[in-house]
N, C-alpha and C positions, 0 to 999 in steps of 0.2 A: 595410402601406403607409400613407402619410400620409392624414389625413382630407381629403376633397375636398368643398368647400362645394357645395350644390345650385345649379344654374343657372349654374355657372362652367364654361366650356369646358374639356374635358380631351381631349387627343389620345390615342386608343386605338391600339394598335399590335399587329401580329401577334406581337411579341416582348416584350410586357409580362412582368414577372417573376411567378413563382408566389407567391401570398401565403402567409405563414406562418399556421398555424392559430391561431385565437383560443382562448385558454384558457377552458375552461368554468368555471362557478361552482364554487368550492371548490378551484380550482387543482390539480386532480388531474393527475398526470403530471410534476410538477415535483420535481426532486431536487437537493440541494446537498451538496457534500462536507462531512462532519462531522469525519472524522479520517482519519489515514493512518499507515502504518508502512513503514519501508524494507525492500525486498527485494533490492536490489542497489545497490552504490556503486562508482563509478570515480573516477579522479583529477579528472574534469571534470564529473561529474554524478551524479544519484541517481534510481533508479526506486522508486516507492512503490505499495503496494496501498492504495487509498482506499475508504472506506465512505461511502455517501451517506445522506441522510435518508430515502430510499425503500428502504433495505436493499440497494442494489446494490453490487457490487464493481467498481470502475473502476481504471485504471492512470494514474498521474501520473508524468511524467518532467520533471525540471528539470535543465538542464545549461548549462554555459558553452559558447557557440557562437563565441567569439572574444573578443578584448580588448574589454571594455565591452559585451558582448552576452550576454544570458541567454535561453534558449529554454524555453518551458513547453508541455507537451503533456498533454491529457486525453482519454482514449478507452477503449473497451472492450478493444482489442487493442494490445499493446505494439508490434506491427509495422504498425499501421494507417498509411496514407498519405492525404493529401488527394486528392480525386478529380481535381484538376487538377495534380498534382505534375509530370507529364512536361512540360506546356506552360510552367509557371511556372519550372521549372528553378532552384529555390533551391539555393545552394551553401553548404558549410561553409567558412568562411574559414581554417580550419587550427587546429591545436592552439595554445591560448594557454598559453605556458610558465608563466605565473603563476597559472593556474587552481588553485583550492583548494576542497576540500569538508571541512567540519568538522561532526561530530555532537556535540551536547550533550545535556543532560537534556530530552528532548522537543522538541528543536530541531535544525535543520540550517542551516548557513551555506554558501552558495556565493559564492566570491570571483572576480570577473572583472576585477579591477583597479579601474577607475573606477566599476564597478557591482557591487552585491552583492545577493543574494537571501537573505532570512531566512524560513525555514519554521517555523511552529509546528504540531506534529503533531496535538494534541488540546487544544482544538478547532482545526480546521484554519484556518490563516491564512498569507498570503503577503505579504511586504513587500519593496520594492526601495529601496535606499539608495545614496548615493554612497560613495566610499572613506572619508569622514569619519564616516559613519553617519547623515547627514541624510536624511530620507525624501524620495524622489522620487515614488513612487506606491505604493499598497497596495490590496489587495482590499477592496471594500466588503463588509461582513459580511452584508448583506441585511436591512435594517431592516424592521420590521413596523409597521403602523398600529394604531389603537386597536381595530380589529376582528380583529387578528391576521394580516392578510394581508400578504404580502411586498410592499414598495414597489419593490424592485429585484430583478433576476435574479441569483442567486448564481453562484459558480463551480460548474458542474454541467451538467445537461442536462435536456431536456424531451421527453416522449413524447406521442404522440396515437394513439389506437386501437392501442396495443401496439407502435407503431414509433417510433424516435427521430426527433424533428422537428428537433433541433438542440442544439448545445452553447452555453454562454454563460459570460461573465465580466463582472465589474463592478469598476470602480476608483473609489475616493473622489476627489472633485474639489474642492479648495479654492475658495473663492468668487472669488478673483482669478486663477485659472488660465485661460489662453487656449489654444486648440487650432486647429491648421491642418493643411492637407494634404488627404488623401482623393482626390487626383486633380484633374481640371480642373472643379471645382465653381464655378459662376458667381455664387455667393452671397457675402456678406461674408467676408473672409479669416478672421476668428475664427469658427470653426464652433460655438462654444458656443451652445446653444439650438436647434441644427439636428439633423437626423436623416438623414445621408447613407446611401443604400442602394447597395451596390457592384454596380450593374447597368448595363451600357452601354446608353444610350438613343440614339436619334436625337433630339437635344436641342432641335429646333424653336425656333430663335431664340437659343439660348445665353444665356438670362436667368433660369435657374432652377437647382434642385439636380439636375435631370436632366443627366447628363454623358455625353459620348461616351467619356471616358477616366477610369475609376475606378482608384484605387490604394488597397488596404486598409491604409493607413499614415497615422499622424498624428504631428505634432510638438507638443510642449507647451512653454509658456513657462517651465516649471520645469526644463527642461534634459534632456529625454529624448524618445525616440520609441517608438511601438508599431507593430509590423508583424504583420498576421495573414496566415498562409500558407493561402490558400484562394481558389479561383476561383468559389465559389458566391456568391449574393447576400447577402453579409454585411451586417448592419445595425449601424450605430453610433448609438446614442442618446446624443448629446453633451450631457448635462445638459438634455435637453428634457423628458422625462417627470418627472425628478427633478433639481432644480438642482444637487445635490451629487454626482451619480454619472454616470460614463460607462459605458454598458452595451453589450456586444458580443454579438450573436447570430450564430452560425455554423451554417447548415443543411448541415453536412458530416458525415463519419463520425468526426470528432474536432475539437477545437479545438487549433490549433498556432500559437503566437504568440511573437514575440521582443520583448523590451524592450531598447532601444538607448540607451546613454549618450551624452551630449554632452560638456560642458554646452552648447555652442553649436550652433545649427542646422547649420553646415558640418561639425562633427564628427559629428553624428548622421547626416547624409547620406553622409559618407565611409564610415561603418560600414554604412549601408544598402546602399551599392554593393558592399561586400564580400560581402553576403548574396545579392545579385541579380546585378548586373554594372555595370561602368563604362559611362558613356554613350559612344556611338560618335560620334566627331568627323565632321561632314559634310565633304565636299570643299570646298576653299577657295572655289570659284566659287559655292557655294550661299549664301554670305553676301551676294552681290550681289542686285540687284532681280530678282524674278520678275514678269513681266507676262503676264496670262492673256488668252485669247481671249474669255472670258465665255460666256454661253449664246446663242451665235449659230451658225447653220450656217456652218461654216468651210470654206475652200478653200486649196489650195496657193498660189494667187495672192494671197489675202488675207494669208496668213501671211508671205509674202515682202514684200508691201507694208508690213505692220506692222513687220517687221524693218528695212527700209530707212528708214521714217519715224522709228523710234526713233533710229537712228544719225544721220540728217540733222538731227534736232532736238536732238542732244546729250544725250539722256536716258540716264543710267547704267543699264545693264541687262545681266544675265548669262544669264537663263533665260527662254525663251518657253514658257509652259504652254498646251497645246492641250486644252481640256476635251472634253466628251462628243462633239462633232461631228467629231472626227477619224475616227469610225466612222459608218457609215450610220445615219440616223435610224431608230429602231426596232430596232437591232441593238447595243444596249449590254448586256453587254460581250462581244461576240463576239471582240474584240481583233483586228479586221482593219480595215485602212485602207478608207475609202470610195474605191473605185477611180475613181469619176467625178470627185470633188472633189480627190483627191490622186493624180494619175496617175503621179507619179514621186517617192514619198516619200524614197527613198534619195538621189536627186539634191538634193532640197530640204534634207535634213538635212546633206549635205556642204556645200552653199552657206552654210547658216546657221552651220555650224561655222567656215567661213572668215571669217565676219563677227564671230566671237567669241561666238556664242550656243550654249547648251546647250538641249536640248528635253526637256520633261516631258510625258508623256501621262497623261490621266485613265483610270482603270479601277476596277472593283469585282469582288467575288467572286460575283456573281449572273448567271445566264444565263436570259434570257427563255424561257418554254416555247414561244414561237413561233419561236425562233432555229433556223436549220438545224443549229447545233452541239448543240442540246439532245437530240435522240433518241439519238444514239450515246453521248453522255456519260451519259445516264440508263441506257442499256442496260449500260454498262460499270461502273456503280455509283459514279459520281463525285460524286453529290449526297447531301445529307442525306436521310434517309427518315422516314416515319411508322412507328408501332409495327407496322403491318401489312405493312411492307416496301415500300410504294409510295413513290415520290419525293415528298418534301415540297415542293409547289409553293406558295409563300407570296407574299403581297402585301408585298414588300419596299420598295415605293415609295409606300405610302400612297394607292393608287388612281390615281396619275399615270402608271403604266407597267404593262404586263402582268405578271402573277405570274411568279415566277422559281424556278428551282432554285438551291440554295445549295451551292457547291462544298464538298465534304467534305475538309478538309485533314488529317483524321486518317487518311485513306487514302493511303498512299505512292504508289499508282498515280495517284490524282487529282492529287496534288502534281506528279508528273512530267508529267502531261498538261497541267496549267495552266502550268507553267514552260515547256513546249514551245510554248505560244502566245506567251509573252513573249520568249523567246530570239531569234527572228528580228527582232523590233522593235529589240532592243538591238544586234544585229549590224548592223542598218541604220544605227545611229547615235543612236538614242534614248538619253538618258543617265540618266533617272530616271522613276519612275512615281508618280503621285498615287494612293494606295490609299484610295479613298473607301468609305463605308458600313461594313459588317461588324458592325453592331449587331443584325441581324435574325434571329439563330438562335432559333427558337421553343423554349420550355421543354419542349415535349413531342416535339421531334424526337429522332431516334436517329442516332448516328454509327457509322461503320464499326468503330471500336475499342470500341464498346459504351457510350460516354458518352451520357448523356441531354442534351437541349438545355439544361436548367438548369445542368448542370455544365460544358458546353462554351461557353455563351453568351459569357462574358467573355473566356476564353482563346482563343476563336476568332480575335479580332483579332491575338493574338500569332502564331498559326499562319499566318494569312493574310500578315501582314507578314514572317514568317520566310521563307515561300516566295518572295515577291517580292524580298526583300533578298538571299537566297542566289543567285538567278539574276542579279540585278543585279551583285553582287560578282564572280560568275564571268565576266561579259562586260565590264562597264564598269569594274571595278576598285575599286568602292566599294559599301557596303551600304546607302546611304541610300534611304529611301522618304519620301514626303510624306503622312503618315498622319492620317486623321480619328479613328480609333478605336484604343484601346490598353488595356493593363492592366499589372499588376505586372510589372516587368522590361522594359517597353516602351522604356526608354532605349537598348536595344541597336539600335533601329531609327532612331535619329538625329533625324529631323525629324517634328514633329507640328504640326497647325494646329487652330484652335478651332472649325471647323465653320461651320454656316450661321447666322451672326449676322444680326439685324435691322439695318437701316440707320437708326440713330438715335444721338443722344448718350448716352442711358442705356444702350443696348446696347454702345456702345464702353466704357463704364464697367464693365459686367458682364463683358465680354470680358477686360478688364485684370485683374479680380479672378480670373477663371479661370486666366489665365496665371501669376499670382503663386502661387496654390494649387498649380498643377501643378509649378511650379519647386520648391516645397517638398515635392513628392512624388517627387523624383528625376529630373525631366525638364528639362534645361537648354536644349534646342534646340526652341523653340516659336515659333509664328507665328499669324497671324490674317488674315482677308480685309480688307486696308486699303481703307477706304471703306464697309465693311459689305457683306453678301452680298445681301440681299433688297431689290430695288428700286434706284432711282437716288438717291444721296446729294445733298443740297444742296451748292452749291459750297464753302461754309465747312466743312461736315462732311467733305467729301472731303479738303480740305487738312489739317484737324486730325487725321483718322484716318491720312492718309499720313505726317504727322509722327510720330505714335505708331508706325506701322509702321517708319519709317526708324530709329527708336531702340528697336527690338525685336531679339531674337536673330536672327530671320530675317524676311524681308519679301516679301510677295506682294500684288500688286494684282489683285483678283478679285471678281466679283459676277455677279448675274443679268443686269445690264446692263454696258456697257463701263466699265472703270476706266482706260482709256488716257488719259494726261494731256491730250492734245489734244482729247478729248471734253469737257473742262472749260476752254474757252478763256479765260474771265475770270480763272481762278486757276491756269492751267497753270504759270506761272512760279513761284508759291509752292510748288506740289507738287513740281516738279522740283528746286527749291532744297533741299527736305528730302532728296531722294534724293542730291543732291550732298554734303550734309553727311554722310550715311551713308558715302559712298565716301571722303570725306576722313578720316573716323574709322576706316577699315578696319583699320589696324594695331592700334588700341586694341581694336576689336571682335573681331578674330581672336585676339588675345592673351587676351581674356576667354573666348573659346570654347575655346581650348586648355586654359586653367586649369579650366574647367568639366568638360571631358572627363577631366582627370586627377583631379579631386577630387569631382565630383558636385554641387558647389555651383552654383546656377543662375546663368546670365548675367543674367537679369532678376530682381533680388533684392528681395524684400520687405524693408522696412527692418529687420525683426527679424533678418535674416540677419547683419547687421553690428552691430546694436544690440539684442541680445537682452535686456538689462537695462532697456530703456526700454519701459514699458507701452504708450505711444502707438504704438510701432513695430509692435506686434501688431494694431493696429486701423487704421492708415493704409494703406488698400488701393487708393487711386487715384493712387499714385505709386510709384516704385521706383528702386533703384540699378541702372544698367546697368554691369556690372562693379563695381569697388569705388569708383570715383571720380566717376562721372556720376550726378547725381540728376535724374530725368526725371519731369515732372508733366504728362501729356497734358491738354489743355484739353477737359474733358468736359461743357461747357455752351456754348451759342452766344453768350453775352454776352462771352466773352473774359476773364472774371475768375474767379479761384478762390483758395482757401486752400491753401497748401503747407506741410507740416510739414518743418522742417529739423532733422535729428538733431543731437546734440551735436557741437560743433566749429565751425570756420569754413567758410563756403560762399561761393563766388564766382559771381556772376551771369555766365553765359557771354556774355550779350549786352552787358552794360554794364561789367563788371569790378568792380562794387560788391561789397564783402566784407560778408557778413551773419553775425551770430552765430546759432548753432544752438540746439537745445533749445526751439524755439517754432514757432508757426504764423506765416506771413507771408501777406499778401494780395498776389497778383500780377495784373497786367493785361498782356496781350500782344496786339499786333496780329496779324493773320492770318498773317503770314509768320514768326512766331516762336513756338516751343513753349517753355514754361517749362523751363529747363535750367540746372542749377547744377553746379559742380565743387568737389570737396573742396579746401579751402585747402591749398596746398603740393603738390598733385598735379602730376605731369608727364604730359601726355597726348601719346602719339605719333600723328601724323597724316601723311598723304601730302603731300609737297610739291607734287606735281602729280597729282591723281587722274585716272585714265583713264576710258574709257567702259565698261570691264569689269574685274572683279577678276581673272578668268582663273585659270590653274593654276600660275603661277610665283611666285617670291619678289617681295616688294615692291620698288619703286624707292626713290628717296630719301625719307627720313623727316625731318620737322621735329618737334622736341620743343617743346611749349608748356607753360610753367610757370605755374601759377596761384598766385602768391605765392611769396615767398622763404623757404626753410626746408630743413631736412635731409629728404631723401626718397629713395626707392628704387622703381624700377619695372622691369618686364620687357617686352620686345617679343618675341613669339613669331612665328616664320615657318617655312616649310617646311624651311629649313636650320638650324633650331635657335633657341635663346633668346639674346637680347642683354640684358645687365643694365646699367641706367643708374642712377647714384647722383648726387645733388646735395647739396653741402655748402657752407654759407656760409663764405667765407674773407675776413675783413675786409670791405672794401667791394665784394666781388665774389662771384659764385656759381660754384663749381667743379663742373663736370659731367664725370663719368667714364663712358665707354662701353666695355663689354667684350662683344664678340661680333661677329657678321657683319652686323648691320643697318647700312645706309648712312645715316648721320646728316648731313643737309644743314645743320642749324643749330638754334639754340635761341632761342625767343621767350618773353619774360616778359610776362604780362598785368598792366598797371598798375604796372610797377616799372621804373625807370630804373637798373638794376643791371648792370654789366658781367658778361659770362659767359665763362668760360674752359672750353673743351671739351678733354678728354684722351681719346684713343682707345687702348684696349688690345686687341690682337688675340691 
């Protein structure tokens, strides 16, 4: 674990990770592969018997796992599986017809098309190249210092007291290489010099390396990715201990990793999805505004008054979220309506549906030991247990709520029971659940399927969300959840938000960084609590954060105090105008969402996604591209002034129409009612001609195309009834726009250009 300075507050938690053993003086127990010999070869891979520096015999498997993907396994047993294999559900993308294995004089070459692995048998060495032979990454040989001690952990394993403590791998890192990913880490985007530990925390403010959602995967600026298949607390020392080496420690029964070719981030993420899964597209209405009840005792009367007020004030909104107090105080999560405050939930849900609102309910997988539901569930074996067989009653709320039992989702009977609590709510008309918490599995707990808490801890979030998603799909027709915690493969659950952020400008910046890293970890549908979570934001921060939310993949107004726009009367108009901008942009946003679901590339794109050859793009982490054509730079300081890096090309200021040259920083100043927003020169942005009060479930109405500069361009509008292709070609003194598809185009507007437009429609 990272060093903790004395006298600095540290939040201890029932589910802190077990610490790896500290190696004793003399480095006993460390072994490194020294040589290997082939024992079996196939068309797409090779199995080798390896000898270590400690005289052990281990098994190495190197194989082509798909076009541009090579898998490496090291363990004691050729049939060994990771302890989390069932929950993570890695898949083989299919046989790559071009796979090739060639044996030479003491060498083996594996060809996966755009990626190759070169193995030297004695002494052992492994190098990965592109198709032309240029090195992408290679194993660090394990340099020694002047005293003869190893400075890095080699490809091998370590033991303590006669038991294997973990396997490890090290890769050499050139001085200019940047690294990103690892899930929703709230630290700077380039993780070089950091040491992320893959352990889901209750992240307490979302301003540190403690993350709710870890993904053991990273992207490199050199055009490749590395994915470690393990649910254990894998540690990535990203050039922290040694500036020139990335070290990976896996406390599992083997190390099993994939090297994934690019060369661009979208190509890496596309192949990443083939190993895990494609992101699940949320229902269309989910891209509208979500407005929360906040942390107040709620009632049916208050909910209806809130809904009527939203419609009366013309605030665009699709989802009303009811947080903890839809249940009786002290009975979270019994998953039962507070009968006194909600006497007719079915009638309320039907009335809200008629007003165009979907309803989301808060819940979590913990049952208070004081709950009437606890004794029977405990008797039936539905909770995690201690080693002695007793129910593990844990302080899952950090002292603010009675200790709880943790539902054991490895037990099929417990899953069925839990889904049986949710199904009646969905049948009443609830459309989606906010799946909160799920980071509290203690490392010494025991699950019904025999997993230890350390092995279950991370993948527990997947099992929890799987159970909720499955019953939601069964009744509501979609599998979306609004999840706080997740892990590798969590893009199958559609929507995730950044957790309990502080209410401050710096916290908004760290939240943005977390979203960019998570997008580069395979999660395109992400959100955050607009306004910040803890406490009441100042008026200006409320507006600035709402603007950031309005130009995020998904948008929810939520916090410990109210985030309803009318509670900020001095700036209500500015906040609502940001929501209206989002609804006007809905054809563009939904098109970007459809593309993300198809390809795995994030909606909220760090600049390196589209400009991987620009070193600044790997460092500029307080701005992003929303889709391919909108550059968003949230105002992360109260003075309304900031520097924005514009990548190569021309950029049009959305507010003024000014065309700016890219490849440089510009200083921008914006009044409170405007977020820094730029559009790629030549882009055509589809917007709603007349945005409504809700996105709803149906196709878009009439769409206006806005061109930012005259030039040849092509764009797509995706909708429930298919894609419409739009091309623009200069034709003498006019711009000829061709529309092919079902979208209803009302007209074309050009920003800052008095050029006639001719529209041709092809059906």
